[in-house]
N, C-alpha and C positions, 0 to 999 in steps of 0.2 A: 182429266177432271170431269166430274159429273156435270151434265147440262144444268144451266141456271134454273130452268123451270122445274126440273126434278128436285133440285136442292130446296127450292122454296116449298114445294109440295111435301117433301120429307120433314122440313121444319114445321109446317102447319100440322102434320100428323102428330109429331112429338108434342107440340104445344096443346093439341086437343087432349092428349093423355095427361099432361101435367096440370092443365087448368080445366077442371070439370065444371066450374061455376064462374059467373062474372066476378072477377077478383084480381088483385095483384098477389100472386103466390108469394108467401114468405120465402126468405132467402134460403133455399135448400143448398145452394152454393154461395159462398161468400161473395158479396157485391153483385149478385145476379138476381134479377127479378123477371118473372114471367107474367105477362099482362093479358087479360081477357076482358073485353067489354061487349055487352050484348044490347046496348041501347045507344042512341045518338044524342042523349041529353048532354047539354053543355056542362062542363066542370068549371067552377069559378077560379079565382086567382090562386095558384099553387106555387110552391117554390121547387123548381127542378134542380136536382143534384147534378154535379159534373158527371157526364156519362156518355156512352155510345148506346144508341138505341137502333134496333132493326125492326121494321114493320114486316111481319110475316103474312098477314092477311088483312085486307080492308084498307081504309084511308083515314087520315087524321088531319084535322084543321087546327092549327095552333096560332094564337095571337101572342106575339112577343114584342113588348113595347108597342110601337105603332105599326109593326109589320105583321102581315098575315101570311102563313105558310100552309099549303095544302100538299100533302105527300102520301104515297101509298105503298103497296106491296113491293118489297125489295129496296126501299129507301133506307139509307143509313143516316142517322142524325147525330151530330156532335153537339153536345151542350157542354161548353168548356168551363163553366163556373156556375155557382148558385145563381138562379135568376127566376123572376116571377113570370108565369105564363098561364094562359087559360086555353082550354082545348075542348074539342068534341070529336068523338069517333063517328065519322060520317057514315050514315046509313047502316050502322052496326045493328045486328039482330041476333036472335037465338040461333037461327039457321046460317047466318053469315057473320060470325063474331069478328071483332077487331082483335088481332093477336100480335103481340110484340115481345121482344126480349130487350131488357135494359141492363147494361153492364156499367156499374158505377166505377168511375176512374179511381184507381188506387195509385197515389203518388209514387210509391216505391217501384212498382212495376212500370209505371210511365217513365220515370227517370232512367231506369235500366234500358228500356227500349230506345229512348232518344239518344242516350250515350252510345249504344251499340250502333245505331244507324248513322250517327254523326261521324263516327270514326270511318265509316265506309262511304260517307257523302251520298247516302241513299234515300234521304228523306224526300218524299214526293213534293211537287211544286204545283201551284195553281196561279192563275191570274187574279188580280183584285186584291183587296185588303183582307187581313185576317179578321175573323169574326168569332164571337163567343158561341154563336148559333149557326151551324152550317149543315148543309144537306148534300148527299150525292148517292148515286145508284150503286149499291153493293155489287162487287164483281163475284165471280164463282169462288175465288179463294176465300174471301171474307164470309160468304154464305156457308161454305164448307166448315169454316172454323166455328161459326155460330151453331151449326148443326151438331158438331161434336160436343159443344158446350151443353146443348139441350140433352144430348144422350147421357152426359154425366149426371144430369138431374134425374134421369130415369134409372141410372145405375150408380147411386151415391157411394157404393162401396169402392168405386174407383176414383171418386172426386179428390180425395186427399193427395193421391199420386199425380193426377193429371190436370186438375183445374187450373193451377197457375201456369202450366205449360201452354194450355189452350188460350187462356186470357192473354198471355204474353204474345202469342201469335196474332191475336186480334189487334193488340196495340201496334205491332210491327206492320200489319197489313193496312191499318188506317194511316199510319205514318208514311207509308209508301204509296198511298192513294192520292187523288186530287186534294184531299183534306189535309195532307201531310204538313204543309207550311202553316195552315191555320191552326192546326192542333199543336204543333211543336212550339210555335211562338207564344202560346199561352203558358207553356211550362218550362221554357228555357229562361233561367235567371238573367235579369238585366234588360230584357225586352220591355217595350212599353206595354204590350199586351199582357205580359206576365205580371207587371206591377198592378195593372187594373184588375186582373183576375184575383190576385192576392188580396187587394183591398176589398173587393166584393166578398170574397170568402171570409175575411176577417169580420166584416160587418154582419154577415149572416150568422157566424158563430157567436157573436156578442149581441145579437139583436134584442135579447130579453133584458139587457142591462140598461139602467137609466143613463140619460145623457146630460152632461154639464158643459157649459162653455169654458174655454181655457181660463178666462179671468174670474170664474166663480171659485169660491172656496168649497171644499168637500161638504162642509156643514150646510151649504146652500143647495146641495144637490137635490133635485126634485125626486119624488118617489117614481118608480118605474110605471109606465102606462100599462094598465092591465084591464081597462074598462071596455075596450072594443077595438075591432080591427081598423075602423076608420081613423081613430086617434093614433094607433100604432103606425098606420100607413103614413100619416102626416109627419110623424116623428122621423120615420125612415127617409121620407122625401127631403126633409130639412138636412139630414146628414148627406144625402146624395148631392143636393144643390150647393150647399155652402162648404162642406168639407172642413168645418172649423170646430167640430165637436169632439170631445174626448169621452170614450165610454168608460164608465166605472161600475164596480159591483154595486148592486142595490143596497141601500142601508137596511139594517135589521129593524 
C-alpha cells in the first residue's frame, strides 16, 4: 500500500487538475463532487446531503446544531442524512486552497454493501452512540479508493465501467472503519437511527409543501410560505418540535 502522505499528495494533484477555479465542480461522475475554496469567508446555513466527504487539503470549521467541528487534511466526514450546517474553509487562499471530495450516498449501493458485510459479520465497531454527523481519519485503503475515484474524473471514458465498483469499495471501507456502526445503523431498517434519518429525509423532500394540522380540513390549508427564509425556518422548526403536522401539496 502506498504511504498515506503520498496518497494525499496525489489526491491534491488530481483535484488541482479537476478544479481550476473556486467552485464545486458539476458531477462528472454520478454522485461525486469535487470542491475548491480559495477564501475563508463563512457560508451561511446550507442543507448538507447524506454523503461521505474527504478533505484533501486545508481545514474546515462546521457548525452543526450547537456543535462546532474543526477538521483537516485526511479527515473523512460522514453526513448520514439531510441536515443544516454552516461552515468556513479555514485560512483558504489562492495559493493554499481548500480541496475536498464529496460522495453522495446512494441507497442501492449502500444497501448492497451493508447486506454483504452483515453476512460476514464484518461491519466495523466504535464506542459511543451512533451519530448522523461523524468524523474519523481516513486510512490508506480509503484514501487509495478516493484517489482512484478522482482518476476516473480525469479519464471519464472509464467511468461507466469502474465508477460503481470504486464507490462500492468506499462504502465497504467506511463500513469496516470506526464509523461502521454509526453508518450502518442509519441505513438498517428498524433501528431508531434509521427511523430518525428517514423522517428527516422525508421532511427535506417535502419541505416546499404547505403544512396543515391533522384536525384541519384541506380547504383550510394555508398557502405555502414563500416570502422569506426566516418564515420557512420557523415553519420547519414547528415540524421538528411538535411532530403533529401533515404535509400536503400546495393548493393551486
